[in-house]
C-alpha positions in Angstrom: -7.9 33.1 -10.9 -6.8 29.6 -10.1 -4.9 28.0 -13.1 -6.1 24.5 -14.0 -4.0 22.4 -16.3 -5.1 19.4 -18.4 -8.4 17.7 -19.1 -11.5 18.6 -17.1 -11.4 15.1 -15.4 -8.5 13.0 -14.4 -8.8 9.2 -14.1 -6.2 7.9 -11.7 -5.5 4.3 -10.7 -4.9 3.7 -7.0 -2.9 0.5 -6.5 -3.0 -1.8 -3.5 0.3 -2.5 -1.9 2.0 -5.5 -0.2 4.5 -5.3 2.6 7.2 -7.8 1.9 8.3 -7.9 5.5 7.6 -5.4 8.2 9.9 -4.7 11.2 8.9 -2.4 14.0 12.1 -0.6 15.1 10.8 2.1 17.5 7.9 3.9 19.2 7.5 7.7 19.1 6.1 9.8 22.0 3.1 10.6 19.8 2.2 6.9 19.7 3.3 6.3 16.1 5.5 3.2 15.5 8.7 3.5 13.4 8.9 0.7 10.8 11.2 -0.7 8.1 9.3 -2.4 5.2 9.5 -3.1 1.5 6.3 -1.7 -0.1 5.3 -3.2 -3.5 2.4 -1.7 -5.5 0.1 -4.2 -7.2 -2.1 -4.3 -10.3 -5.1 -4.6 -8.0 -6.4 -1.1 -8.2 -9.2 1.3 -7.2 -10.3 3.8 -9.8 -10.5 7.5 -8.8 -11.9 10.3 -11.0 -11.0 13.8 -10.0 -12.5 17.0 -11.6 -11.4 20.5 -10.7 -14.2 23.1 -11.1 -13.0 26.7 -11.4 -15.4 29.0 -9.6 -16.7 26.2 -7.4 -16.0 25.5 -3.8 -15.7 22.5 -1.5 -15.5 18.8 -2.3 -18.2 16.8 -4.0 -17.5 13.1 -3.2 -19.3 10.0 -4.1 -18.8 6.2 -4.2 -19.6 4.3 -7.4 -20.7 0.7 -7.3 -20.9 -1.5 -4.3 -18.4 -0.9 -1.5 -19.3 -2.3 1.9 -17.8 -0.7 5.0 -16.5 2.3 3.1 -17.5 5.8 4.2 -19.5 7.5 1.4 -19.2 11.0 2.7 -16.6 13.5 3.8 -15.2 11.0 6.3 -13.7 9.0 3.4 -9.9 9.5 3.2 -10.1 10.4 -0.5 -12.6 13.2 0.3 -10.4 14.4 3.2 -7.4 14.5 0.9 -9.2 16.7 -1.5 -10.4 19.0 1.2 -7.0 19.2 2.8 -5.3 20.1 -0.5 -7.8 22.9 -1.1 -7.3 24.2 2.4 -3.5 24.2 2.3 -3.1 25.4 -1.2 -5.7 28.2 -1.1 -6.9 27.2 -4.5 -10.2 29.0 -5.4 -12.1 26.1 -6.9 -14.2 23.1 -6.2 -13.2 19.4 -6.5 -15.4 16.5 -7.6 -14.2 13.0 -6.6 -15.7 9.7 -7.7 -14.3 6.5 -6.3 -14.8 2.9 -7.4 -13.5 0.4 -4.9 -11.9 -2.9 -5.8 -9.2 -3.2 -3.0 -10.6 -5.0 0.0 -11.2 -2.7 3.0 -9.3 -3.2 6.3 -7.2 -5.8 4.7 -3.6 -4.5 5.1 -3.4 -3.6 1.4 -3.4 0.2 1.8 -6.6 0.9 -0.2 -7.7 4.0 1.6 -4.2 5.5 1.7 -3.8 4.8 -2.0 -7.1 6.5 -2.8 -5.9 9.6 -0.9 -2.5 9.5 -2.7 -4.3 9.3 -6.0 -6.4 12.4 -5.2 -3.3 14.3 -4.2 -1.4 13.3 -7.4 -4.3 14.4 -9.5 -4.7 17.7 -7.8 -1.0 18.4 -7.9 -1.0 17.8 -11.6 -4.2 19.9 -12.3 -3.2 22.7 -10.0 0.6 23.0 -10.6 2.6 25.1 -8.2 -0.1 25.3 -5.5 1.7 23.0 -3.2 5.5 22.5 -3.6 6.7 18.8 -3.2 7.8 19.1 0.4 4.5 20.6 1.5 2.6 17.9 -0.4 4.6 15.2 1.3 3.9 16.7 4.7 0.2 16.8 3.8 0.3 13.2 2.8 1.8 12.2 6.1 -0.8 14.2 8.0 -3.5 12.1 6.3 -1.9 8.7 7.1 1.4 6.9 7.5 1.1 5.0 4.2 -0.1 8.0 2.1 3.4 9.4 1.3 4.3 6.1 -0.5 1.3 6.5 -2.8 2.4 9.9 -4.1 4.6 7.9 -6.4 3.7 4.3 -6.0 6.6 2.0 -7.0 8.7 -0.6 -5.2 10.4 1.1 -2.3 12.0 0.6 1.1 9.9 2.6 3.5 11.0 3.6 7.0 10.3 6.1 9.8 6.5 6.2 10.3 6.1 5.9 6.5 7.6 9.3 5.4 11.0 8.0 4.3 10.5 6.4 0.9 13.5 5.0 -1.0 12.5 3.7 -4.5 14.1 0.5 -5.6 15.4 -0.1 -9.1 15.2 -3.3 -11.0 12.3 -4.9 -9.1 11.4 -8.3 -10.7 7.9 -9.1 -12.2 6.7 -11.1 -9.2 3.2 -12.6 -8.9 1.2 -13.0 -5.8 -1.7 -15.0 -4.5 -3.7 -12.8 -2.1 -6.0 -14.4 0.5 -8.1 -12.1 2.7 -10.1 -13.8 5.6 -13.0 -11.6 6.8 -13.9 -9.6 8.7 -11.5 -6.6 8.4 -8.8 -6.0 11.0 -8.4 -2.4 12.3 -4.8 -1.2 12.0 -5.0 0.6 15.4 -6.3 -2.6 17.1 -3.3 -4.6 15.8 -0.7 -2.1 16.9 -2.4 -1.8 20.3 -2.3 -5.6 20.6 1.4 -5.5 19.6 2.2 -2.9 22.3 0.3 -4.9 24.9 2.0 -8.2 24.0 5.4 -7.3 25.4 7.0 -8.1 22.1 10.5 -6.7 21.7 11.2 -4.1 19.1 13.5 -5.1 16.2 16.8 -3.3 16.8 17.2 -0.7 13.9 20.6 -2.0 12.9 19.1 -5.5 12.6 16.4 -4.6 10.1 18.4 -7.1 8.0 15.4 -8.8 6.4 14.3 -5.7 4.7 17.8 -4.7 3.7 18.3 -8.2 2.2 15.1 -8.0 0.3 15.8 -4.5 -1.2 19.4 -5.5 -2.1 18.4 -8.6 -4.1 18.5 -6.5 -7.2 21.2 -4.1 -8.4 20.6 -0.5 -9.2 20.3 0.3 -13.0 23.6 -0.3 -14.7 25.6 2.8 -15.7 22.5 5.1 -15.5 21.0 3.4 -18.5 17.9 2.5 -16.6 18.2 -1.3 -17.4 17.7 -3.5 -14.4 20.6 -5.9 -13.7 19.7 -9.0 -11.6 22.2 -10.0 -9.1 23.9 -13.3 -9.9 23.1 -14.7 -6.5 20.9 -17.7 -5.7 17.2 -17.3 -5.4 16.1 -15.6 -2.2 15.1 -17.6 0.8 11.6 -16.1 1.1 10.7 -17.7 4.3 13.7 -16.1 6.0 13.0 -12.7 4.5 9.2 -12.3 4.8 9.2 -11.5 8.5 6.3 -9.3 9.8 6.5 -8.3 13.4 2.8 -7.8 13.6 1.9 -11.3 12.4 1.9 -13.1 15.9 -0.6 -10.6 17.4 -2.7 -10.5 14.2 -2.9 -14.3 14.3 -4.3 -14.1 17.8 -6.9 -11.5 16.8 -7.8 -13.4 13.6 -7.0 -17.2 14.2 -7.7 -17.9 10.5 -4.5 -16.2 9.4 -2.0 -19.0 10.6 -3.8 -21.9 8.9 -4.2 -19.8 5.7 -0.5 -19.1 5.6 0.1 -22.8 5.9 -2.3 -23.6 3.1 -0.6 -21.1 0.8 2.8 -22.8 1.5 1.3 -26.2 0.9 -0.1 -24.9 -2.4 3.4 -24.4 -3.7 4.4 -20.8 -2.7 8.2 -20.4 -2.3 7.3 -18.0 0.5 4.3 -16.6 2.3 3.7 -13.7 4.6 1.2 -11.2 6.0 0.8 -7.8 4.5 0.8 -4.8 6.9 -1.4 -5.2 9.9 -3.4 -8.0 8.1 -5.5 -9.9 7.7 -4.5 -10.3 4.1 -1.8 -13.0 3.6 0.0 -13.7 0.4 2.2 -16.2 -1.4 5.0 -15.1 -3.7 5.5 -16.7 -7.1 7.8 -16.2 -10.1 5.1 -16.8 -12.7 1.4 -16.0 -13.0 0.7 -19.6 -14.0 2.2 -20.8 -10.6 0.0 -18.3 -8.8 -3.1 -19.5 -10.7 -2.4 -23.1 -9.8 -2.1 -22.2 -6.2 -5.4 -20.3 -6.4 -7.2 -23.4 -7.7 -6.0 -25.3 -4.6 -7.4 -22.7 -2.2 -10.6 -21.8 -4.1 -13.0 -23.6 -1.9 -12.2 -21.9 1.4 -15.3 -20.3 2.8 -15.2 -16.7 3.9 -11.8 -16.1 2.3 -11.4 -13.7 -0.7 -8.8 -15.0 -3.1 -7.1 -12.9 -5.8 -4.1 -12.9 -8.1 -2.0 -9.8 -8.5 1.3 -8.8 -10.0 3.9 -6.3 -8.8 4.0 -2.9 -10.5 7.5 -1.8 -11.2 6.9 1.8 -12.2 4.6 4.7 -11.1 0.9 4.3 -11.9 -0.5 6.9 -14.4 
């Protein structure tokens, strides 16, 4: 009999993520792009409820609330994650997944990947030992390049096609203004446009912007777990928030460039595009600064504006 641990239903938060810089350093024969980026989870979250049903079979998936442009059947990445876990683990049980979306879809914020990661985390906790960590990580990568990060979402330097995740200690409590112009942008379309643009790859040894970002804060002092800020000057965000996909995304969605300019004019020390877009963001040291900037951008038609804070530790 399949051993199930914990409460009958697990409620898991699936955080959005920002890319603080994204450099494309290679292309693989299978078509995947090798990247270097700094991923930061946010307190903007989807809610996933997962139940394991001994004696059942298959995946019962449903969306709750209003979620436009989100598959409500077994095509949804969260449902596919549950089905893949059952198939690879051989667990004799059914899984019930209920998803409530809050993260914008097709926005470069990793919402679908985060939902899948949340399902895998919940099932790994409820069905311990069914998939050892390395197999779980491989399964996550098979589902999508961003999914491995969401197995333990915390600030990290991410490389390869997304499978190399190096957590960062001492990440500061930054705040962000998020601005998402509609409609969504398909990740595949942005990468295809990048490949067709003739843009040069960033040499791997020169992924300096990401390295500089991730080294702004020291590792915990003496193993005590206390973050120790570096005594250096404040970062030059505009120099560091480089996204190699931004030029082609701006061509596909012309609203991105002016929106970045508006965020800078609203007082952001730095602004950038997350992932493959179209969401852009301004970085702020305080929530009050971010709120003041939101007031200045509030009247832009067709643009979804939100405030979010960085999460420095794994989500429950």
